[in-house]
Backbone as a printed PyTorch tensor [residue, N CA C, xyz], in Angstrom:
tensor([[[-16.8520,   8.6360,  13.4120],
         [-15.9520,   8.1290,  12.3960],
         [-16.5690,   6.9060,  11.7410]],

        [[-16.3500,   6.7900,  10.4730],
         [-16.8290,   5.6300,   9.7410],
         [-15.8120,   4.5050,   9.8550]],

        [[-16.3090,   3.2820,   9.7680],
         [-15.4080,   2.1380,   9.8200],
         [-14.4130,   2.2420,   8.6820]],

        [[-13.1650,   1.9910,   8.9690],
         [-12.1370,   2.0250,   7.9380],
         [-11.4380,   3.3590,   7.7820]],

        [[-11.9120,   4.4130,   8.4670],
         [-11.2200,   5.6950,   8.3850],
         [ -9.8060,   5.5320,   8.9220]],

        [[ -8.8590,   6.1670,   8.2770],
         [ -7.4560,   6.1270,   8.7020],
         [ -7.2300,   7.2030,   9.7430]],

        [[ -6.6200,   6.8300,  10.8590],
         [ -6.2940,   7.8080,  11.8930],
         [ -4.7900,   8.0560,  11.8350]],

        [[ -4.4220,   9.3230,  11.6700],
         [ -3.0220,   9.7000,  11.5730],
         [ -2.4950,  10.1230,  12.9300]],

        [[ -1.3300,   9.6000,  13.3170],
         [ -0.6020,  10.1070,  14.4610],
         [  0.1360,  11.3390,  13.9520]],

        [[ -0.0590,  12.4840,  14.5880],
         [  0.3720,  13.7550,  14.0020],
         [  1.5880,  14.3650,  14.6810]],

        [[  2.4170,  15.0040,  13.8590],
         [  3.4920,  15.8600,  14.3670],
         [  2.8650,  17.1570,  14.8450]],

        [[  1.8580,  17.6310,  14.0940],
         [  1.1460,  18.8640,  14.4340],
         [ -0.1520,  18.8980,  13.6400]],

        [[ -1.1390,  19.5990,  14.1810],
         [ -2.3750,  19.8870,  13.4590],
         [ -2.5920,  21.3860,  13.6040]],

        [[ -2.7790,  22.0640,  12.4710],
         [ -2.9720,  23.5070,  12.5280],
         [ -4.3020,  23.8840,  11.8740]],

        [[ -4.8470,  25.0020,  12.3510],
         [ -6.0540,  25.5810,  11.7510],
         [ -5.6670,  26.9690,  11.2880]],

        [[ -5.7320,  27.1760,   9.9740],
         [ -5.3250,  28.4530,   9.3860],
         [ -3.9270,  28.8610,   9.8680]],

        [[ -3.0070,  27.8960,   9.8580],
         [ -1.5950,  28.0760,  10.2260],
         [ -1.3440,  28.2800,  11.7180]],

        [[ -2.3880,  28.1800,  12.5550],
         [ -2.2150,  28.2890,  14.0120],
         [ -2.2870,  26.8870,  14.6160]],

        [[ -1.2470,  26.4490,  15.3460],
         [ -1.2700,  25.1050,  15.9280],
         [ -2.4600,  24.9040,  16.8740]],

        [[ -3.0570,  23.7240,  16.7980],
         [ -4.1200,  23.3510,  17.7350],
         [ -3.4350,  22.7280,  18.9320]],

        [[ -3.5040,  23.3910,  20.0690],
         [ -2.7890,  22.9590,  21.2710],
         [ -3.2390,  21.5670,  21.7020]],

        [[ -2.2820,  20.6790,  21.8640],
         [ -2.5550,  19.3430,  22.3800],
         [ -3.0910,  18.3550,  21.3620]],

        [[ -3.2070,  18.7420,  20.0820],
         [ -3.6970,  17.8160,  19.0600],
         [ -2.6690,  16.7180,  18.8210]],

        [[ -3.1150,  15.4760,  18.8260],
         [ -2.2080,  14.3490,  18.6750],
         [ -2.5390,  13.4600,  17.4760]],

        [[ -3.8030,  13.4190,  17.0820],
         [ -4.2390,  12.5540,  15.9960],
         [ -5.3140,  13.2610,  15.1710]],

        [[ -5.4680,  12.8220,  13.9290],
         [ -6.5170,  13.3650,  13.0750],
         [ -6.9190,  12.3090,  12.0570]],

        [[ -8.1130,  12.4620,  11.5250],
         [ -8.5720,  11.5580,  10.4770],
         [ -9.5000,  12.3090,   9.5390]],

        [[ -9.6710,  11.7590,   8.3590],
         [-10.6760,  12.2910,   7.4440],
         [-11.1710,  11.1490,   6.5730]],

        [[-12.3750,  11.2840,   6.1010],
         [-12.9690,  10.2790,   5.2240],
         [-13.8400,  10.9630,   4.1900]],

        [[-13.8700,  10.4060,   3.0060],
         [-14.6550,  10.9560,   1.9070],
         [-15.8360,  10.0270,   1.6310]],

        [[-17.0300,  10.5980,   1.5540],
         [-18.1970,   9.8340,   1.1460],
         [-18.7320,  10.4420,  -0.1420]],

        [[-19.3080,   9.6040,  -0.9570],
         [-19.8090,  10.0400,  -2.2560],
         [-21.2010,   9.4760,  -2.4780]],

        [[-22.1200,  10.3350,  -2.9270],
         [-23.4450,   9.8730,  -3.3240],
         [-23.3510,   9.3620,  -4.7560]],

        [[-23.8170,   8.1390,  -4.9790],
         [-23.7970,   7.5490,  -6.3130],
         [-25.2240,   7.2450,  -6.7450]],

        [[-25.4920,   7.4800,  -8.0130],
         [-26.8240,   7.2380,  -8.5590],
         [-26.6980,   6.2780,  -9.7300]],

        [[-27.5970,   5.3040,  -9.7990],
         [-27.5790,   4.3130, -10.8690],
         [-28.9320,   4.2790, -11.5590]],

        [[-28.9020,   4.3650, -12.8810],
         [-30.1040,   4.1690, -13.6900],
         [-30.1650,   2.6690, -13.9810]],

        [[-31.1510,   1.9630, -13.4170],
         [-31.1640,   0.5090, -13.5590],
         [-31.5020,   0.0210, -14.9680]],

        [[-31.9310,   0.9100, -15.8380],
         [-32.2980,   0.4910, -17.1940],
         [-33.7400,   0.0230, -17.2420]],

        [[-34.2000,  -0.2180, -18.4300],
         [-35.5840,  -0.6310, -18.6180],
         [-35.8170,  -2.0660, -18.1970]],

        [[-37.0780,  -2.4240, -18.1200],
         [-37.4400,  -3.8020, -17.7740],
         [-36.8420,  -4.7490, -18.8010]],

        [[-36.2160,  -5.8120, -18.3400],
         [-35.6060,  -6.7890, -19.2280],
         [-34.2370,  -6.3850, -19.7470]],

        [[-33.7340,  -5.2150, -19.3350],
         [-32.4060,  -4.7760, -19.7700],
         [-31.3460,  -5.6350, -19.0880]],

        [[-30.1780,  -5.8200, -19.7340],
         [-29.1520,  -6.6900, -19.1590],
         [-28.4240,  -6.1240, -17.9410]],

        [[-28.5630,  -4.8400, -17.6390],
         [-27.8660,  -4.2660, -16.4860],
         [-28.0350,  -2.7720, -16.4360]],

        [[-27.3790,  -2.1310, -15.4770],
         [-27.5060,  -0.6710, -15.3460],
         [-27.0950,   0.0590, -16.6240]],

        [[-27.8190,   1.1290, -16.9140],
         [-27.5510,   1.9220, -18.1030],
         [-26.5010,   2.9890, -17.8240]],

        [[-26.5670,   3.5840, -16.6360],
         [-25.6910,   4.7180, -16.3590],
         [-25.4120,   4.8100, -14.8630]],

        [[-24.1970,   5.2310, -14.5350],
         [-23.8110,   5.5160, -13.1600],
         [-23.4040,   6.9790, -13.0930]],

        [[-23.8660,   7.6960, -12.0860],
         [-23.4680,   9.0900, -11.9020],
         [-22.9550,   9.2770, -10.4850]],

        [[-21.9250,  10.1090, -10.3550],
         [-21.3950,  10.4520,  -9.0430],
         [-21.9960,  11.7880,  -8.6370]],

        [[-22.6060,  11.8110,  -7.4600],
         [-23.2040,  13.0420,  -6.9600],
         [-22.2530,  13.7800,  -6.0470]],

        [[-22.7860,  14.5210,  -5.1440],
         [-21.9960,  15.3430,  -4.2260],
         [-21.1160,  14.4900,  -3.3210]],

        [[-19.9130,  14.9860,  -3.0780],
         [-18.9980,  14.3260,  -2.1570],
         [-18.9310,  15.1210,  -0.8620]],

        [[-18.6440,  14.4180,   0.2300],
         [-18.5440,  15.0340,   1.5490],
         [-17.2470,  14.5730,   2.1940]],

        [[-16.5810,  15.4830,   2.9050],
         [-15.3440,  15.1320,   3.6080],
         [-15.5610,  15.3970,   5.0910]],

        [[-15.4860,  14.3550,   5.8920],
         [-15.6410,  14.4410,   7.3450],
         [-14.2510,  14.4450,   7.9630]],

        [[-13.9730,  15.4050,   8.8390],
         [-12.6580,  15.5710,   9.4610],
         [-12.8020,  15.4520,  10.9700]],

        [[-11.9030,  14.6850,  11.5920],
         [-11.8800,  14.5640,  13.0520],
         [-10.4830,  14.9020,  13.5600]],

        [[-10.4290,  15.5870,  14.6990],
         [ -9.1540,  15.9020,  15.3570],
         [ -9.2660,  15.4370,  16.8020]],

        [[ -8.2330,  14.7250,  17.2680],
         [ -8.1810,  14.2160,  18.6340],
         [ -7.0310,  14.8980,  19.3650]],

        [[ -7.1890,  15.1270,  20.6650],
         [ -6.1260,  15.7630,  21.4200],
         [ -6.3040,  15.6140,  22.9150]],

        [[ -5.3530,  16.1830,  23.6340],
         [ -5.3640,  16.0880,  25.0960],
         [ -5.8180,  17.3910,  25.7550]],

        [[ -6.0480,  18.4450,  24.9580],
         [ -6.4910,  19.7220,  25.4980],
         [ -7.9430,  19.9540,  25.0790]],

        [[ -8.8590,  19.5420,  25.9410],
         [-10.2840,  19.6460,  25.6330],
         [-10.7020,  21.0810,  25.3500]],

        [[-10.2020,  22.0390,  26.1300],
         [-10.5870,  23.4340,  25.9210],
         [-10.1780,  23.9520,  24.5510]],

        [[ -8.9880,  23.5820,  24.0950],
         [ -8.5350,  24.0230,  22.7660],
         [ -9.4220,  23.4370,  21.6710]],

        [[ -9.8340,  22.1860,  21.8390],
         [-10.7080,  21.5610,  20.8480],
         [-12.1070,  22.1700,  20.8800]],

        [[-12.6410,  22.3810,  22.0770],
         [-13.9850,  22.9650,  22.1880],
         [-14.0490,  24.3630,  21.5750]],

        [[-12.9570,  25.1020,  21.6630],
         [-12.9200,  26.4540,  21.0980],
         [-13.0810,  26.4450,  19.5780]],

        [[-12.8000,  25.3120,  18.9400],
         [-12.9080,  25.2250,  17.4820],
         [-14.3320,  24.9370,  17.0080]],

        [[-15.1550,  24.3800,  17.8860],
         [-16.5330,  24.0680,  17.4950],
         [-17.2990,  25.3760,  17.2800]],

        [[-17.8490,  25.5140,  16.0880],
         [-18.5950,  26.7160,  15.7440],
         [-17.7380,  27.8700,  15.2580]],

        [[-16.4250,  27.6800,  15.2020],
         [-15.5540,  28.7550,  14.7010],
         [-15.6170,  28.7960,  13.1730]],

        [[-15.0430,  29.8300,  12.6000],
         [-15.0460,  30.0230,  11.1500],
         [-14.3990,  28.8360,  10.4370]],

        [[-14.9640,  28.4560,   9.3040],
         [-14.3930,  27.3780,   8.4970],
         [-13.0700,  27.8460,   7.8970]],

        [[-12.0140,  27.0820,   8.1670],
         [-10.6840,  27.4120,   7.6650],
         [ -9.9420,  26.1280,   7.3360]],

        [[ -8.7910,  26.2660,   6.6810],
         [ -7.9980,  25.1040,   6.3060],
         [ -7.4110,  24.4290,   7.5450]],

        [[ -7.4010,  23.1010,   7.5170],
         [ -6.7620,  22.2890,   8.5530],
         [ -5.5840,  21.5920,   7.8910]],

        [[ -4.4100,  21.6710,   8.5180],
         [ -3.2280,  20.9910,   8.0020],
         [ -2.8100,  19.9310,   9.0090]],

        [[ -2.7520,  18.6950,   8.5290],
         [ -2.3490,  17.5530,   9.3460],
         [ -0.9050,  17.2370,   8.9880]],

        [[  0.0080,  17.3980,   9.9450],
         [  1.4170,  17.0710,   9.7320],
         [  1.6880,  15.6560,  10.2010]],

        [[  2.1860,  14.7910,   9.2990],
         [  2.4210,  13.3870,   9.6160],
         [  3.8320,  12.9710,   9.2180]],

        [[  4.1700,  11.7540,   9.5650],
         [  5.3990,  11.1230,   9.0870],
         [  5.0160,  10.1870,   7.9610]],

        [[  5.7170,  10.2860,   6.8380],
         [  5.3950,   9.4640,   5.6820],
         [  6.4000,   8.3600,   5.4780]],

        [[  6.5870,   8.0170,   4.2300],
         [  7.4970,   6.9460,   3.8480],
         [  8.9090,   7.2670,   4.3180]],

        [[  9.5580,   6.2960,   4.9200],
         [ 10.9420,   6.4240,   5.3950],
         [ 11.1170,   7.5890,   6.3690]],

        [[ 10.0510,   7.9420,   7.0840],
         [ 10.1450,   8.9780,   8.1050],
         [ 10.1200,  10.4010,   7.5850]],

        [[  9.8390,  10.5800,   6.2990],
         [  9.7960,  11.9310,   5.7240],
         [  8.5630,  12.6840,   6.2410]],

        [[  8.7350,  13.9810,   6.4810],
         [  7.6050,  14.7980,   6.9090],
         [  6.6540,  15.0310,   5.7400]],

        [[  5.3740,  14.8520,   6.0130],
         [  4.3380,  15.0950,   5.0120],
         [  3.2370,  15.9070,   5.6410]],

        [[  2.4360,  16.5510,   4.7900],
         [  1.2820,  17.2750,   5.3110],
         [  0.0920,  17.0710,   4.3890]],

        [[ -1.0830,  17.0700,   4.9940],
         [ -2.3430,  16.9470,   4.2730],
         [ -3.1570,  18.1870,   4.6050]],

        [[ -3.5230,  18.9500,   3.5840],
         [ -4.3300,  20.1510,   3.7820],
         [ -5.7670,  19.8460,   3.3900]],

        [[ -6.6860,  20.1130,   4.3120],
         [ -8.1180,  19.9460,   4.0840],
         [ -8.7300,  21.3410,   4.0640]],

        [[ -9.4060,  21.6740,   2.9900],
         [ -9.8850,  23.0340,   2.7560],
         [-11.2200,  23.3070,   3.4390]],

        [[-11.2970,  24.4660,   4.1040],
         [-12.5650,  24.9760,   4.6300],
         [-13.2850,  24.0780,   5.6090]],

        [[-12.6040,  23.6280,   6.6520],
         [-13.2210,  22.7280,   7.6270],
         [-13.9760,  23.5340,   8.6830]],

        [[-15.2260,  23.1660,   8.8990],
         [-16.0550,  23.7640,   9.9530],
         [-16.3490,  22.6770,  10.9760]],

        [[-15.8570,  22.8450,  12.2000],
         [-16.0840,  21.8540,  13.2520],
         [-17.4310,  22.1070,  13.9150]],

        [[-18.2040,  21.0260,  14.0700],
         [-19.5570,  21.1480,  14.6020],
         [-19.8780,  20.1760,  15.7290]],

        [[-19.0750,  19.1210,  15.8970],
         [-19.4430,  18.0420,  16.8150],
         [-18.3390,  17.6990,  17.8090]],

        [[-18.7460,  17.4330,  19.0340],
         [-17.8580,  16.8440,  20.0310],
         [-18.0670,  15.3430,  19.9310]],

        [[-16.9870,  14.5910,  19.7580],
         [-17.1210,  13.1490,  19.5890],
         [-17.3900,  12.4830,  20.9330]],

        [[-18.2980,  11.5510,  20.9330],
         [-18.6430,  10.8210,  22.1480],
         [-17.8870,   9.5180,  22.2170]],

        [[-18.6220,   8.4340,  22.3750],
         [-17.9920,   7.1240,  22.4750],
         [-17.4230,   6.7190,  21.1290]],

        [[-16.1080,   6.7180,  21.0260],
         [-15.4280,   6.3710,  19.7900],
         [-14.5600,   5.1580,  20.0650]],

        [[-14.6380,   4.1770,  19.1790],
         [-13.7370,   3.0380,  19.3180],
         [-12.3430,   3.5230,  18.9760]],

        [[-11.4140,   3.3920,  19.8960],
         [-10.0950,   3.9960,  19.7420],
         [ -9.0440,   2.9130,  19.4880]],

        [[ -8.5760,   2.8070,  18.2270],
         [ -7.4820,   1.8760,  17.9590],
         [ -6.1700,   2.4530,  18.4710]],

        [[ -5.1260,   1.6440,  18.4540],
         [ -3.8250,   2.0970,  18.9110],
         [ -2.9520,   2.4100,  17.6990]],

        [[ -2.0700,   3.4080,  17.8490],
         [ -1.1780,   3.7370,  16.7390],
         [  0.0400,   2.8080,  16.7540]],

        [[  0.9360,   3.0070,  15.8180],
         [  2.0810,   2.1020,  15.6750],
         [  2.9710,   2.0420,  16.9040]],

        [[  3.0400,   3.1320,  17.6740],
         [  3.8990,   3.1580,  18.8560],
         [  3.2210,   2.5340,  20.0720]],

        [[  1.9740,   2.0980,  19.9170],
         [  1.2800,   1.4480,  21.0170],
         [  0.6110,   2.4010,  21.9900]],

        [[  0.5910,   3.7140,  21.6740],
         [ -0.0760,   4.6720,  22.5520],
         [ -1.5600,   4.7200,  22.2260]],

        [[ -2.3710,   4.9840,  23.2240],
         [ -3.7910,   5.1760,  22.9710],
         [ -4.0000,   6.5380,  22.3340]],

        [[ -5.0160,   6.6510,  21.5090],
         [ -5.3570,   7.9390,  20.9180],
         [ -5.9310,   8.8290,  22.0080]],

        [[ -5.7010,  10.1240,  21.8830],
         [ -6.1310,  11.0930,  22.8890],
         [ -7.6240,  10.9380,  23.2000]],

        [[ -8.0050,  11.2430,  24.4240],
         [ -9.3760,  10.9810,  24.8590],
         [-10.4330,  11.9480,  24.3390]],

        [[-10.0390,  13.0990,  23.8050],
         [-11.0190,  14.0870,  23.3580],
         [-10.9780,  14.2050,  21.8450]],

        [[-12.1290,  14.4860,  21.2640],
         [-12.1620,  14.6370,  19.8120],
         [-13.2940,  15.5320,  19.3560]],

        [[-13.0780,  16.1750,  18.2130],
         [-14.1090,  16.9830,  17.5790],
         [-14.1750,  16.5660,  16.1130]],

        [[-15.2880,  16.8820,  15.4730],
         [-15.4440,  16.5210,  14.0680],
         [-16.2250,  17.6050,  13.3460]],

        [[-16.0450,  17.6380,  12.0480],
         [-16.7630,  18.5910,  11.2160],
         [-16.6600,  18.2070,   9.7620]],

        [[-17.1080,  19.0930,   8.9010],
         [-17.1550,  18.8500,   7.4680],
         [-16.4120,  19.9480,   6.7240]],

        [[-15.8900,  19.5960,   5.5680],
         [-15.3190,  20.6000,   4.6690],
         [-16.4670,  21.3110,   3.9600]],

        [[-16.3520,  22.6240,   3.8260],
         [-17.3650,  23.4030,   3.1220],
         [-16.9080,  23.6000,   1.6810]],

        [[-17.6970,  23.1100,   0.7490],
         [-17.3570,  23.1380,  -0.6720],
         [-17.8880,  24.4000,  -1.3220]],

        [[-17.0870,  24.9760,  -2.2020],
         [-17.5490,  26.0650,  -3.0600],
         [-18.0090,  25.4790,  -4.3890]],

        [[-18.6750,  26.2820,  -5.1840],
         [-19.2020,  25.8050,  -6.4630],
         [-18.0970,  25.2970,  -7.3900]],

        [[-16.8990,  25.8790,  -7.2940],
         [-15.7950,  25.5140,  -8.1820],
         [-14.9170,  24.3960,  -7.6270]],

        [[-15.1700,  23.9450,  -6.4010],
         [-14.2920,  22.9560,  -5.7630],
         [-14.4910,  21.5490,  -6.3240]],

        [[-13.3910,  20.7930,  -6.2990],
         [-13.3880,  19.3720,  -6.6440],
         [-12.6620,  18.6570,  -5.5100]],

        [[-12.6740,  17.3480,  -5.5310],
         [-11.9590,  16.6040,  -4.5000],
         [-10.4760,  16.9780,  -4.4960]],

        [[ -9.9220,  17.2260,  -5.6670],
         [ -8.4970,  17.5880,  -5.7750],
         [ -8.1820,  18.9500,  -5.1650]],

        [[ -9.1510,  19.8510,  -5.1090],
         [ -8.8980,  21.1620,  -4.4830],
         [ -9.2020,  21.1340,  -2.9830]],

        [[ -9.9430,  20.1320,  -2.5450],
         [-10.3310,  20.0480,  -1.1260],
         [ -9.3120,  19.2910,  -0.2740]],

        [[ -8.5780,  18.3540,  -0.8860],
         [ -7.5620,  17.5700,  -0.1700],
         [ -6.2560,  17.6620,  -0.9470]],

        [[ -5.2220,  18.1600,  -0.2800],
         [ -3.9190,  18.2850,  -0.9210],
         [ -2.8730,  17.6160,  -0.0170]],

        [[ -2.2110,  16.5930,  -0.5440],
         [ -1.1400,  15.9100,   0.1940],
         [  0.1860,  16.2550,  -0.4670]],

        [[  1.1710,  16.6140,   0.3590],
         [  2.4730,  16.9980,  -0.1920],
         [  3.5660,  16.8300,   0.8530]],

        [[  4.8080,  16.9380,   0.4040],
         [  5.9360,  16.8880,   1.3190],
         [  5.9350,  18.1300,   2.1890]],

        [[  6.4710,  17.9990,   3.3810],
         [  6.5270,  19.1220,   4.3250],
         [  7.9670,  19.2730,   4.7930]],

        [[  8.4750,  20.4780,   4.6850],
         [  9.8740,  20.7020,   5.0810],
         [  9.9920,  21.0460,   6.5330]]])
């Protein structure tokens, strides 16, 4: 996990609509490659900024190590993180095409609002982008009934 990533305490985490047994927390972070044309010698500043490829790293934490390990190397599918939002309303965040590849090792574990420690096991992976995808199609946040 990168410094500053938000860790969500979850009502549920699902993969392709199937609950991940024992999942308690999840996080995701977006990184972007940026390119700058510094301009010619003696120019007052950069001439152009371009945004390159973006990457979305997803982590899921839980208490059932076997359920998490079963996801490593499985088919890339949507992950839905169910959380509590403003005023306790149910919300969900859908991350498109997540492929889990890593078992997390030593992770600095902050505490959530209720004072519980985050689950001891974690896995991480990346969203797989299609040619037509944008950040708006890869991450969708909405109310959950």
